[in-house]
C-alpha positions as CSV (number, residue, x, y, z in Angstrom):
1,M,0.1,-16.1,-24.7
2,K,3.1,-14.7,-22.7
3,K,5.3,-14.6,-25.7
4,S,2.8,-13.0,-28.0
5,L,2.0,-10.3,-25.4
6,L,5.7,-9.7,-25.0
7,L,6.5,-9.3,-28.7
8,A,3.7,-6.7,-29.1
9,A,4.8,-4.8,-26.1
10,L,8.4,-4.7,-27.2
11,A,7.4,-3.6,-30.7
12,G,5.5,-0.7,-29.1
13,A,2.6,-1.4,-31.5
14,S,0.0,1.3,-31.5
15,L,-3.4,0.3,-32.8
16,P,-5.6,2.8,-34.7
17,L,-8.5,4.4,-32.8
18,S,-10.9,2.6,-35.1
19,A,-9.8,-0.7,-33.6
20,Q,-10.6,0.3,-30.0
21,Q,-13.7,-1.8,-29.7
22,Q,-13.1,-3.8,-26.5
23,L,-14.2,-2.8,-23.0
24,L,-11.9,-3.4,-20.1
25,T,-12.8,-6.6,-18.2
26,P,-11.5,-8.4,-15.2
27,E,-9.8,-11.0,-17.4
28,L,-8.0,-8.3,-19.4
29,L,-6.6,-6.8,-16.1
30,W,-4.8,-10.1,-15.5
31,Q,-3.2,-10.0,-19.0
32,L,-1.4,-6.8,-18.1
33,G,2.3,-6.9,-17.3
34,R,3.0,-5.5,-13.8
35,L,6.1,-3.4,-13.4
36,G,8.1,-4.4,-10.3
37,E,11.6,-3.4,-9.2
38,M,13.8,-0.9,-11.0
39,Q,17.6,-0.6,-10.7
40,V,19.9,1.8,-12.5
41,S,23.3,0.4,-13.6
42,P,26.6,1.9,-12.1
43,D,27.4,3.6,-15.4
44,R,23.9,5.1,-15.4
45,K,23.3,3.9,-18.9
46,T,20.8,1.0,-18.3
47,V,17.7,0.4,-16.2
48,A,17.0,-3.2,-15.1
49,F,13.4,-3.9,-14.1
50,T,11.1,-6.8,-13.5
51,V,7.7,-7.5,-15.1
52,T,5.2,-10.0,-13.7
53,R,2.7,-11.7,-16.0
54,Y,0.0,-13.9,-14.8
55,D,-1.6,-17.1,-16.2
56,L,-5.2,-17.4,-15.0
57,N,-5.3,-21.1,-15.9
58,V,-2.4,-22.0,-13.5
59,N,-3.6,-19.3,-11.0
60,K,-0.2,-17.6,-10.5
61,G,2.4,-15.4,-12.2
62,S,6.1,-15.2,-12.8
63,A,8.5,-12.2,-13.0
64,D,11.1,-11.8,-15.7
65,I,14.0,-9.3,-15.9
66,Y,14.2,-6.7,-18.6
67,T,16.4,-3.8,-19.5
68,V,16.0,-0.5,-21.3
69,P,18.6,2.3,-22.0
70,V,18.3,5.3,-19.7
71,N,18.2,7.6,-22.7
72,G,15.5,5.5,-24.5
73,G,15.7,2.6,-26.9
74,A,14.7,-1.0,-27.3
75,V,13.4,-3.0,-24.3
76,K,15.2,-6.3,-23.9
77,Q,14.1,-9.4,-22.0
78,L,16.9,-11.1,-20.1
79,T,15.2,-14.0,-18.5
80,T,12.5,-16.4,-19.6
81,T,12.4,-19.1,-16.9
82,P,9.1,-20.4,-15.4
83,A,10.4,-19.2,-12.0
84,S,10.3,-15.6,-10.8
85,E,13.4,-13.5,-10.8
86,N,13.5,-10.8,-8.1
87,T,15.7,-8.7,-5.8
88,L,17.8,-7.0,-8.5
89,N,21.2,-5.6,-7.7
90,W,23.9,-4.2,-10.0
91,R,27.5,-5.1,-8.8
92,P,30.3,-2.5,-9.1
93,D,31.7,-4.7,-12.0
94,G,28.6,-4.1,-14.0
95,K,27.1,-7.5,-13.6
96,L,23.4,-7.9,-12.6
97,T,22.5,-10.2,-9.8
98,F,19.1,-11.5,-8.7
99,L,17.4,-14.2,-6.7
100,S,15.6,-17.1,-8.4
101,D,14.1,-20.4,-7.4
102,E,14.5,-21.9,-10.9
103,G,16.7,-24.7,-9.5
104,G,14.2,-25.7,-6.9
105,S,15.6,-23.5,-4.1
106,T,16.1,-19.7,-3.7
107,Q,19.7,-18.9,-4.9
108,L,21.6,-15.9,-6.0
109,Y,22.6,-15.6,-9.7
110,A,24.8,-13.2,-11.6
111,M,24.8,-12.4,-15.3
112,N,26.1,-9.8,-17.8
113,A,24.1,-6.7,-18.6
114,D,23.0,-8.3,-21.9
115,G,21.7,-11.4,-20.1
116,S,24.6,-13.7,-21.1
117,G,26.9,-15.6,-18.7
118,K,24.3,-16.5,-16.1
119,T,25.9,-18.2,-13.1
120,K,24.7,-19.4,-9.7
121,I,26.9,-17.9,-7.1
122,S,25.3,-19.1,-3.8
123,D,24.4,-22.2,-1.9
124,F,21.8,-20.9,0.5
125,Q,20.0,-23.5,2.6
126,D,17.1,-21.4,3.9
127,E,14.0,-20.9,1.7
128,S,13.0,-17.8,3.7
129,L,15.9,-15.8,2.4
130,S,14.9,-12.4,0.9
131,N,15.7,-8.7,0.8
132,L,19.3,-9.2,-0.5
133,K,21.4,-6.2,-1.1
134,Y,25.1,-5.6,-2.1
135,A,27.4,-3.2,-0.3
136,P,28.5,-0.4,-2.7
137,T,32.0,-1.9,-2.6
138,G,30.7,-5.3,-3.7
139,K,32.6,-7.0,-0.8
140,F,29.5,-7.9,1.3
141,I,25.9,-8.7,0.9
142,L,23.1,-8.5,3.4
143,Y,19.8,-10.4,3.4
144,T,17.1,-11.5,5.8
145,Q,15.9,-15.0,6.7
146,D,13.8,-16.6,9.4
147,V,15.5,-17.8,12.6
148,K,14.1,-20.0,15.3
149,V,13.7,-17.7,18.4
150,R,11.1,-19.4,20.6
151,K,9.7,-22.8,21.4
152,S,7.1,-24.4,19.2
153,L,4.1,-26.4,20.4
154,Q,5.9,-29.6,19.5
155,D,8.9,-28.4,21.6
156,L,6.6,-28.0,24.5
157,Y,4.7,-31.3,24.0
158,P,7.1,-33.6,22.0
159,D,4.8,-36.6,22.6
160,L,2.0,-34.9,20.6
161,P,3.7,-34.4,17.2
162,K,0.3,-34.4,15.4
163,A,-1.4,-31.9,17.7
164,D,-2.9,-29.1,15.5
165,A,-3.4,-26.1,17.7
166,K,-1.9,-22.7,18.6
167,L,-1.1,-21.6,22.1
168,Y,-0.5,-18.0,23.2
169,D,0.0,-16.1,26.4
170,D,0.3,-12.6,25.0
171,L,-1.0,-10.3,22.3
172,F,0.2,-9.9,18.7
173,Y,-0.3,-13.6,18.2
174,R,-1.2,-13.0,14.6
175,H,-0.5,-10.2,12.1
176,W,-2.0,-9.3,8.7
177,T,-2.3,-12.9,7.4
178,S,0.2,-14.9,9.5
179,W,0.0,-16.4,12.9
180,E,2.9,-15.9,15.3
181,D,5.2,-19.0,15.2
182,D,8.6,-19.9,16.6
183,K,10.6,-17.8,14.1
184,A,11.6,-14.2,13.5
185,S,13.1,-12.5,10.5
186,H,16.7,-11.5,11.1
187,V,19.3,-9.5,9.1
188,F,22.4,-11.3,8.0
189,F,25.6,-10.2,6.2
190,Q,28.1,-12.3,4.3
191,P,31.4,-11.7,2.5
192,V,31.8,-11.8,-1.3
193,A,35.0,-13.3,-2.8
194,N,37.0,-11.6,-5.5
195,D,35.5,-13.9,-8.1
196,G,32.0,-12.7,-7.1
197,K,30.9,-15.8,-5.4
198,L,29.8,-15.8,-1.8
199,T,32.4,-17.0,0.8
200,G,32.2,-18.0,4.4
201,Y,28.8,-18.0,6.0
202,G,26.0,-15.5,6.9
203,K,26.4,-13.7,10.2
204,D,23.2,-13.0,12.2
205,V,23.2,-9.3,13.0
206,Q,20.3,-9.9,15.6
207,E,21.6,-13.0,17.2
208,G,19.6,-13.9,20.3
209,E,16.8,-11.5,19.6
210,V,13.1,-12.3,19.2
211,F,12.4,-9.3,17.0
212,D,11.7,-8.9,13.3
213,S,13.5,-6.9,10.7
214,P,12.1,-5.6,8.4
215,V,9.1,-4.4,10.4
216,R,6.1,-6.6,9.6
217,P,3.9,-7.1,7.6
218,L,4.6,-5.4,4.3
219,A,8.1,-3.9,4.5
220,G,11.0,-5.1,2.5
221,S,14.6,-4.2,1.5
222,E,13.9,-0.5,1.7
223,Q,14.3,-0.9,5.5
224,L,17.9,-2.1,5.1
225,A,21.0,-0.1,3.9
226,F,24.8,-0.5,3.6
227,S,27.2,2.4,4.3
228,P,29.3,3.5,1.3
229,D,32.4,1.7,2.7
230,G,30.4,-1.5,3.3
231,Y,31.4,-1.9,6.9
232,K,28.2,-0.6,8.5
233,L,24.6,-1.5,7.9
234,A,21.4,0.2,9.0
235,Y,18.2,-1.7,9.6
236,T,14.7,-1.0,10.9
237,S,13.2,-3.0,13.7
238,R,10.4,-2.7,16.3
239,K,12.1,-4.3,19.3
240,L,9.0,-5.0,21.2
241,S,6.9,-8.1,21.6
242,G,3.5,-9.2,22.8
243,R,1.1,-6.6,24.1
244,A,3.9,-3.9,23.9
245,E,4.2,-4.5,20.2
246,A,0.4,-4.6,19.7
247,V,-0.1,-1.1,21.2
248,S,3.0,0.7,19.8
249,T,4.3,2.1,16.5
250,N,7.8,2.6,18.0
251,S,10.2,1.2,15.4
252,D,13.8,2.4,15.4
253,I,16.8,2.7,13.1
254,Y,19.7,0.5,14.2
255,L,23.3,0.9,13.1
256,Y,25.4,-2.3,13.1
257,D,29.2,-2.3,12.7
258,L,30.6,-5.3,10.9
259,R,34.0,-4.9,12.4
260,N,33.1,-5.0,16.1
261,N,29.6,-6.4,16.0
262,A,28.3,-3.4,17.9
263,T,24.7,-2.2,17.5
264,E,23.6,1.4,18.1
265,N,20.0,2.7,18.2
266,L,20.2,5.9,16.1
267,S,16.5,7.0,16.8
268,K,16.4,6.3,20.5
269,G,13.8,8.4,22.2
270,M,11.8,8.9,19.0
271,E,8.5,7.0,19.8
272,G,6.8,6.8,16.5
273,Y,7.6,5.0,13.3
274,D,11.2,5.4,12.1
275,I,11.9,3.5,8.8
276,E,13.8,3.4,5.6
277,P,17.4,4.4,6.5
278,A,19.7,5.8,3.7
279,F,23.3,6.7,4.1
280,S,24.7,9.9,2.6
281,P,27.2,9.4,-0.2
282,N,30.2,10.2,2.1
283,G,28.9,7.9,4.8
284,T,28.8,10.6,7.5
285,Q,25.0,10.9,7.8
286,V,22.0,8.6,7.8
287,A,18.5,9.9,6.7
288,W,15.2,8.2,7.4
289,L,11.5,8.7,7.4
290,S,10.0,9.5,10.9
291,M,6.6,9.9,12.4
292,A,6.5,12.0,15.5
293,T,3.2,10.8,17.1
294,P,3.3,7.5,19.0
295,G,0.6,5.1,18.0
296,F,-0.5,7.1,15.0
297,E,0.3,5.0,11.9
298,S,-0.8,7.8,9.4
299,D,1.1,10.7,10.9
300,R,3.2,12.9,8.6
301,N,6.5,11.3,7.5
302,G,9.3,13.8,8.1
303,I,12.8,13.3,6.8
304,V,15.3,13.0,9.7
305,V,19.0,13.5,9.0
306,H,21.4,12.0,11.7
307,N,25.0,13.0,12.0
308,L,27.0,9.9,12.9
309,A,29.9,11.9,14.3
310,T,27.9,14.1,16.7
311,G,24.9,11.8,17.3
312,K,22.5,14.6,16.6
313,H,19.7,14.6,14.2
314,E,16.9,16.9,13.0
315,D,13.8,16.8,10.8
316,I,14.8,18.8,7.8
317,T,11.2,19.0,6.6
318,K,9.8,20.2,10.0
319,G,6.9,22.6,9.5
320,S,6.0,21.1,6.1
321,E,2.5,19.7,5.4
322,L,4.1,17.0,3.1
323,S,4.5,13.4,4.1
324,A,7.7,12.1,2.5
325,G,8.4,8.7,1.0
326,N,11.1,6.9,-1.1
327,L,13.9,9.3,-0.1
328,R,17.1,9.4,-2.1
329,W,20.4,11.4,-1.6
330,S,21.9,13.3,-4.5
331,P,25.3,12.2,-5.6
332,D,27.0,15.2,-3.9
333,G,25.0,14.7,-0.7
334,K,23.7,18.3,-0.8
335,T,20.1,17.4,-1.7
336,I,17.5,14.8,-0.7
337,Y,14.8,13.9,-3.2
338,F,11.5,12.3,-2.2
339,V,7.9,11.5,-3.2
340,A,4.9,13.0,-1.5
341,V,1.1,12.9,-2.1
342,V,-0.3,16.2,-3.1
343,E,-4.0,16.8,-4.1
344,G,-4.7,13.3,-5.4
345,T,-1.3,12.7,-7.1
346,E,2.2,11.6,-6.1
347,Q,4.9,14.1,-7.2
348,L,8.7,14.4,-6.9
349,F,10.2,16.9,-4.4
350,S,13.6,18.0,-3.2
351,V,15.0,19.6,0.0
352,P,18.5,20.6,0.9
353,S,20.0,18.0,3.2
354,K,20.8,20.7,5.7
355,G,17.2,21.8,5.7
356,G,15.6,24.7,3.8
357,K,13.1,25.3,1.1
358,I,11.2,22.3,-0.3
359,S,10.8,22.4,-4.1
360,Q,8.1,20.6,-6.1
361,L,9.8,19.2,-9.2
362,T,6.8,17.7,-11.1
363,K,3.2,18.4,-11.6
364,G,0.3,16.9,-13.5
365,L,-2.3,14.1,-13.1
366,Q,0.0,11.2,-12.6
367,N,1.7,9.3,-9.8
368,Y,5.5,8.9,-9.6
369,N,5.2,6.0,-7.2
370,A,8.9,5.2,-6.9
371,F,12.1,6.4,-8.4
372,E,15.9,5.9,-8.7
373,L,18.3,8.8,-9.4
374,V,20.4,9.0,-12.6
375,G,23.1,11.5,-11.6
376,A,21.9,14.9,-10.3
377,D,19.6,15.8,-13.1
378,A,17.3,12.9,-13.8
379,A,15.3,10.2,-12.2
380,I,13.9,6.9,-13.5
381,C,10.4,6.6,-12.2
382,N,7.5,4.1,-11.9
383,R,4.6,6.1,-13.4
384,T,0.9,5.4,-13.3
385,T,-2.5,7.1,-13.8
386,L,-5.9,6.0,-12.9
387,S,-6.3,4.6,-16.4
388,T,-2.8,3.3,-17.2
389,P,-0.7,0.7,-15.3
390,A,2.9,1.3,-14.3
391,E,5.5,2.2,-17.0
392,V,9.2,3.2,-16.7
393,V,9.8,6.9,-17.5
394,R,12.7,9.2,-17.2
395,V,12.0,12.6,-15.5
396,N,14.2,15.7,-15.9
397,L,14.6,17.0,-12.4
398,K,15.3,20.5,-13.6
399,N,12.2,21.1,-15.6
400,G,9.9,18.1,-14.8
401,K,9.9,16.9,-18.4
402,E,9.0,13.2,-18.8
403,T,10.3,10.7,-21.4
404,V,8.5,7.4,-21.7
405,L,10.9,4.4,-21.8
406,T,8.5,1.5,-21.9
407,Q,5.1,0.6,-23.3
408,L,4.6,-2.7,-21.6
409,N,0.8,-3.0,-22.1
410,Q,0.1,-1.2,-25.4
411,D,-0.9,-4.4,-27.0
412,V,-3.7,-4.9,-24.5
413,L,-4.8,-1.3,-23.7
414,G,-4.4,0.0,-27.2
415,N,-7.5,-2.0,-28.1
416,V,-9.5,-0.9,-25.1
417,K,-12.1,1.9,-25.1
418,P,-10.8,4.7,-22.9
419,V,-12.7,6.2,-20.0
420,K,-12.8,9.9,-19.2
421,V,-11.6,11.2,-15.8
422,E,-12.6,14.6,-14.4
423,N,-10.8,16.3,-11.5
424,R,-13.5,18.3,-9.6
425,R,-14.0,20.3,-6.4
426,V,-17.1,19.9,-4.2
427,T,-18.0,22.2,-1.3
428,T,-18.4,20.2,2.0
429,T,-20.9,20.9,4.8
430,D,-18.2,22.9,6.7
431,G,-17.4,25.0,3.7
432,K,-14.1,23.3,2.5
433,Q,-13.2,22.5,-1.0
434,M,-12.9,18.7,-1.5
435,Q,-11.2,17.1,-4.5
436,V,-13.4,14.5,-6.2
437,Y,-12.4,12.2,-9.2
438,V,-15.3,11.4,-11.5
439,I,-14.8,8.6,-13.9
440,F,-17.2,8.2,-16.9
441,P,-18.0,5.2,-19.0
442,P,-16.5,4.8,-22.5
443,D,-18.5,6.6,-25.2
444,F,-20.1,8.7,-22.5
445,D,-23.2,10.6,-23.7
446,P,-24.2,13.5,-21.4
447,K,-27.8,13.2,-22.8
448,K,-28.2,9.8,-21.3
449,K,-28.7,8.8,-17.6
450,Y,-26.2,6.4,-16.0
451,P,-26.2,4.4,-12.8
452,T,-23.7,5.9,-10.4
453,L,-21.4,4.5,-7.7
454,L,-20.1,6.3,-4.7
455,Y,-16.7,4.8,-3.9
456,C,-15.6,4.9,-0.3
457,Q,-11.9,4.7,0.2
458,G,-10.2,2.6,2.9
459,G,-7.1,3.3,5.1
460,P,-8.8,5.2,6.6
461,Q,-5.8,7.5,5.6
462,S,-4.9,6.0,2.2
463,P,-5.3,8.7,-0.5
464,I,-7.1,8.3,-3.8
465,T,-4.4,9.2,-6.3
466,Q,-3.4,8.5,-9.8
467,A,-2.5,4.9,-8.8
468,F,-3.6,2.1,-11.2
469,S,-5.4,-0.4,-9.0
470,Y,-5.9,-4.1,-9.8
471,R,-8.5,-4.4,-7.1
472,W,-10.7,-1.3,-7.1
473,N,-10.1,-0.3,-10.7
474,F,-12.1,2.7,-11.6
475,P,-11.8,2.4,-15.4
476,L,-13.1,-1.2,-15.0
477,M,-16.1,0.0,-13.0
478,A,-16.8,2.7,-15.6
479,S,-16.4,0.2,-18.5
480,Q,-19.3,-1.8,-17.1
481,G,-21.6,1.2,-17.6
482,Y,-21.2,3.1,-14.3
483,I,-20.2,6.7,-13.4
484,V,-17.8,6.5,-10.4
485,V,-17.6,9.2,-7.8
486,A,-14.4,9.0,-5.8
487,P,-13.9,11.7,-3.2
488,N,-10.7,12.5,-1.3
489,R,-12.8,12.9,1.9
490,R,-11.6,14.0,5.3
491,G,-8.7,11.8,6.5
492,L,-7.0,11.4,3.2
493,P,-3.4,12.7,2.8
494,G,-2.3,15.3,0.3
495,F,-4.4,18.2,1.5
496,G,-2.6,19.3,4.7
497,R,-2.3,17.8,8.1
498,Q,-5.6,19.2,9.5
499,W,-7.5,17.5,6.6
500,N,-5.5,14.2,7.2
501,D,-5.9,14.1,11.0
502,Q,-9.5,15.2,11.2
503,I,-10.9,11.7,10.8
504,S,-9.3,10.3,14.0
505,G,-12.1,10.0,16.6
506,D,-14.7,11.2,14.0
507,W,-15.2,8.2,11.8
508,G,-18.9,8.6,11.4
509,G,-18.8,12.4,11.4
510,Q,-17.3,14.8,8.9
511,P,-15.8,12.1,6.6
512,I,-19.3,10.6,6.1
513,Q,-20.8,14.0,5.5
514,D,-18.0,14.5,2.9
515,Y,-19.2,11.4,1.1
516,L,-22.7,12.6,1.0
517,S,-21.6,16.0,-0.2
518,A,-19.8,14.4,-3.1
519,I,-22.6,12.1,-4.3
520,D,-25.3,14.8,-3.7
521,K,-23.4,17.4,-5.8
522,I,-22.5,15.1,-8.7
523,S,-26.1,13.8,-8.6
524,E,-27.2,17.3,-9.6
525,E,-25.9,16.5,-13.1
526,P,-28.6,15.5,-15.5
527,Y,-26.8,12.3,-16.6
528,V,-26.8,10.8,-13.1
529,D,-29.8,8.5,-12.6
530,K,-30.8,9.2,-8.9
531,D,-32.8,6.0,-8.9
532,R,-29.8,3.9,-9.7
533,R,-27.1,4.9,-7.2
534,G,-24.8,2.4,-5.3
535,C,-22.3,2.7,-2.5
536,V,-19.2,0.5,-2.5
537,G,-16.0,0.3,-0.4
538,A,-13.4,-1.7,1.5
539,S,-11.9,-1.6,5.0
540,Y,-12.8,1.9,6.4
541,G,-14.7,2.2,3.1
542,G,-16.6,-1.0,4.1
543,Y,-17.3,0.6,7.5
544,S,-18.6,3.6,5.6
545,V,-20.9,1.3,3.5
546,Y,-22.3,-0.3,6.7
547,Y,-22.7,3.0,8.4
548,L,-24.4,4.6,5.4
549,A,-26.7,1.6,5.0
550,G,-28.4,2.8,8.2
551,Q,-28.2,6.6,7.5
552,H,-28.5,7.2,3.7
553,K,-32.2,8.3,3.7
554,G,-33.0,6.6,0.4
555,R,-30.0,7.8,-1.6
556,F,-28.8,4.4,-2.6
557,K,-30.3,1.3,-4.1
558,T,-27.5,-1.1,-3.4
559,F,-24.4,-1.5,-1.1
560,I,-21.2,-3.6,-1.4
561,A,-18.8,-3.8,1.6
562,H,-15.5,-5.6,1.4
563,A,-13.5,-6.3,4.6
564,G,-15.6,-3.7,6.4
565,L,-15.8,-2.9,10.1
566,F,-19.3,-3.6,11.3
567,D,-19.2,-3.5,15.1
568,L,-16.5,-1.3,16.5
569,T,-17.0,-2.8,20.0
570,S,-16.1,-6.3,18.9
571,W,-13.5,-5.2,16.4
572,Y,-11.3,-3.3,18.9
573,P,-10.0,-6.3,20.9
574,T,-9.8,-8.6,17.9
575,T,-7.8,-6.6,15.4
576,E,-4.0,-7.2,15.7
577,E,-2.5,-3.7,15.6
578,T,-4.2,-2.4,18.7
579,F,-2.3,0.9,18.4
580,F,-4.3,1.8,15.3
581,A,-7.7,1.0,16.9
582,H,-6.8,2.9,20.0
583,H,-5.6,6.0,18.3
584,D,-8.3,6.3,15.6
585,L,-11.3,5.3,17.7
586,G,-10.2,7.4,20.7
587,G,-9.7,4.5,23.1
588,A,-11.2,1.2,24.3
589,P,-15.0,0.5,24.3
590,W,-14.9,-0.1,28.0
591,S,-13.6,3.4,28.6
592,Q,-16.7,5.1,27.3
593,I,-19.3,7.1,29.1
594,T,-22.3,4.8,29.5
595,S,-25.3,7.1,29.3
596,P,-26.5,10.2,27.4
597,N,-26.8,12.1,30.8
598,E,-23.1,11.5,31.5
599,L,-22.3,12.7,28.0
600,Q,-24.3,15.9,28.4
601,Q,-22.7,16.6,31.8
602,A,-19.2,16.1,30.4
603,A,-20.0,18.3,27.4
604,D,-21.4,21.1,29.7
605,V,-18.3,21.0,32.0
606,E,-16.1,21.1,28.9
607,K,-17.9,24.0,27.4
608,M,-17.5,26.0,30.6
609,V,-13.8,25.2,30.8
610,N,-12.8,25.5,27.1
611,G,-15.5,27.8,25.8
612,D,-16.1,25.6,22.8
613,R,-17.5,22.3,21.8
614,K,-14.3,20.4,21.3
615,A,-14.8,16.8,22.4
616,T,-13.0,15.3,25.4
617,T,-11.6,11.8,25.2
618,N,-14.7,10.4,27.0
619,T,-17.2,12.2,24.7
620,S,-15.2,11.1,21.6
621,I,-15.2,7.5,22.8
622,Y,-19.0,7.7,23.5
623,R,-19.6,8.9,19.9
624,T,-17.4,6.3,18.4
625,Y,-19.1,3.3,20.0
626,T,-22.7,4.6,20.0
627,Q,-23.3,7.3,17.4
628,F,-20.7,6.0,14.9
629,N,-21.1,2.3,15.3
630,P,-22.7,0.7,12.2
631,Q,-24.1,-2.2,14.1
632,R,-26.4,0.0,16.2
633,F,-28.3,1.2,13.1
634,V,-29.1,-2.2,11.5
635,G,-32.7,-1.5,12.4
636,N,-32.7,1.2,9.7
637,W,-31.3,-1.1,6.9
638,D,-33.7,-1.3,4.0
639,T,-31.4,-1.8,1.0
640,P,-29.8,-4.9,-0.7
641,I,-26.2,-5.5,0.4
642,L,-23.3,-7.7,-0.8
643,V,-20.8,-8.6,2.0
644,I,-17.3,-9.8,1.1
645,H,-14.6,-11.0,3.5
646,G,-11.4,-13.0,3.7
647,G,-10.7,-15.7,6.3
648,K,-7.1,-14.6,6.8
649,D,-8.0,-11.0,7.3
650,F,-6.5,-10.3,10.8
651,R,-6.7,-6.5,10.4
652,V,-10.5,-6.7,10.1
653,P,-11.4,-10.2,11.3
654,E,-13.9,-12.3,9.4
655,G,-16.5,-12.1,12.2
656,Q,-17.2,-8.5,11.1
657,G,-18.4,-9.6,7.7
658,M,-20.3,-12.6,9.1
659,E,-22.1,-10.3,11.7
660,A,-23.1,-7.9,8.9
661,F,-24.4,-10.6,6.6
662,G,-26.2,-12.4,9.4
663,S,-27.8,-9.1,10.5
664,A,-29.0,-8.4,7.0
665,Q,-30.4,-11.9,6.6
666,L,-32.2,-11.9,9.9
667,R,-33.8,-8.6,9.0
668,G,-34.9,-9.9,5.7
669,I,-32.7,-7.6,3.7
670,P,-31.7,-9.0,0.2
671,S,-28.1,-9.9,0.8
672,R,-25.2,-12.1,-0.3
673,F,-22.0,-13.2,1.4
674,L,-18.8,-13.9,-0.7
675,Y,-16.1,-15.5,1.5
676,F,-12.5,-16.4,0.7
677,P,-11.1,-18.7,3.4
678,N,-7.5,-18.3,2.3
679,E,-7.4,-14.6,1.4
680,G,-6.5,-11.7,3.7
681,H,-7.5,-8.1,3.7
682,W,-6.9,-8.0,0.0
683,I,-7.9,-10.6,-2.6
684,Q,-4.7,-11.5,-4.4
685,K,-4.9,-14.9,-6.1
686,P,-5.7,-14.4,-9.8
687,Q,-8.8,-16.6,-10.1
688,N,-10.1,-15.4,-6.7
689,A,-9.7,-11.8,-7.9
690,V,-11.6,-12.5,-11.1
691,L,-14.4,-14.3,-9.1
692,W,-14.5,-11.3,-6.8
693,K,-15.1,-9.0,-9.8
694,R,-17.7,-11.2,-11.4
695,V,-19.7,-11.4,-8.2
696,F,-19.3,-7.7,-7.7
697,Y,-20.6,-6.7,-11.1
698,D,-23.3,-9.4,-11.1
699,W,-24.6,-7.9,-7.8
700,L,-24.6,-4.4,-9.3
701,A,-26.4,-5.7,-12.5
702,R,-29.1,-7.3,-10.3
703,T,-29.7,-4.3,-8.1
704,L,-28.9,-1.2,-10.4
705,K,-29.7,-2.8,-13.8
706,P,-27.4,-0.8,-16.1
707,E,-28.3,-0.8,-19.7
708,T,-25.3,-2.9,-20.6
709,V,-23.0,-5.0,-18.6
710,T,-20.4,-6.7,-20.7
711,G,-17.5,-9.0,-20.3
712,M,-18.8,-10.7,-17.1
713,A,-18.4,-14.4,-18.0
714,K,-20.9,-16.6,-16.1
């Protein structure tokens, strides 16, 4: 199967429209090749990239390496091993290096640009090794691996080697999907010999520390960088532990000198997230992404430029509404390029490295999710839309013109009926214009009536853009016969800081009204069947589902909540990143005003002082845990609900889903509970993901009864 898919993709076969008879299904999603890393060769002629393809039968995937000319041409596959190749690096001599476990352990390999001459050049002993990067000179590499930094349970009780327990005295004892253990991820560097093989041994840059780099849980090699001369490296770390780490976002950029083993904190005194360092081409400056507000994980990412000679730095995007990502220096060091979300898309921007006018370089309904520069005039980009998975494209930075370099999935998607996506504006209850994506089924007929789904986004500050999702895939939903309404409600980036920040402390307020504004407005269309409307979402979107289940006033006939927050009072002390809960909910549940009389008294005093109705901390906390807590409104539930949760979801612990399902069952509400013991906040294993979708669409078929539901194998 893998070979036949590959040959069709490389041929760029385009099927005639008459052959487009198949609807998108969960199984087809897992036939798509998923674009991974991209690296441009030193001579700027070739792009190397990885593509992961999955085998549902064996329940896993593997990544292979491909190349394509920067100016366009044939795609070439360089590796075909059953292992996964990853962590691509071009050496100065033009050879391509990568990590692979094809020999039974993770090792570094090098090969020629055409895939010939593959040679193993390492003898690493630690399987946790990852995030490998070469110095621009090729004389050093850096990488991360786990180091024992604290005593294990067996160290403490050596006579009980089979004891199966965990013992903690402090917070942050688990994170995302992993329990705290006796190890931490550290940065290492190691010399490279003239023949390209590694020499000597790895030097631990963080020796004696108990802190991780990169910052957990999802960061990678983007948080590590070599200076141009190779003798300095920058890394990101949050040098806090226990309760201090649980309540803080304070990560810093550290500069390590290979010659004297000295470490300097470049962002000292900056209390928010500081991540993703990047050296200027001449090595005199370091730029990074910085959030100014402590404890606010969704603050605006500014671009800070630090002068290594003077020790001074400034945010060169200060005053901008844009939140930057994926920053890159121009070859001459005069410009910094970056990606930012704007109005439901991700576009390329530039700003002078000394500060000044920010220029938007691209437009259109697409995402440029990541990019690598090709000289000063072009970028190689990972591009997606809501309907098309990632492809490699070249973008002219002068005029924004795009050239497609790959068609990795034409063999699959070329035979799939397309859906229609409309980009609309809806007036909110406070008179704002809200962007709403509306996705229509294949062969949409405006004379018919369709069941319609309100999609509630998570985050709560993760935008709905032109990303192609393998979890909440809108074309897949539409292909099963549903209209999908996806609002960029209050709290989602890309529409200014006020819009982004307004959700904090107001979870059940204006954002929920935005959802209702969207579904009510789109429901005015004659093709929306008001008797067959559903509401679905995950994380904060799952919270929204639970909350609306007690407030919807008959709008919806079914609900689906994945990884939703059901009881904010019990969630606050059990989630791992307490800083997020504290900031967005306004504080701890035990800090709230306890009676309506106290609330009114506080509001009256505040009105006299401030002359307005702006909430104090106490009134905000009261609203959060009373007026905005879904659990308090279960008595109003009257609609079927499907609850989904993962057992390794430490962001929203499994008890939240169990409480919701138990409450529905005890109230006699038709309900179902889908539980994945070994999945986290996201369902990622292939067969689990397909099962998720089958149960999801089966539930919708039972409760909304669309005219046709296809492709859902029983």
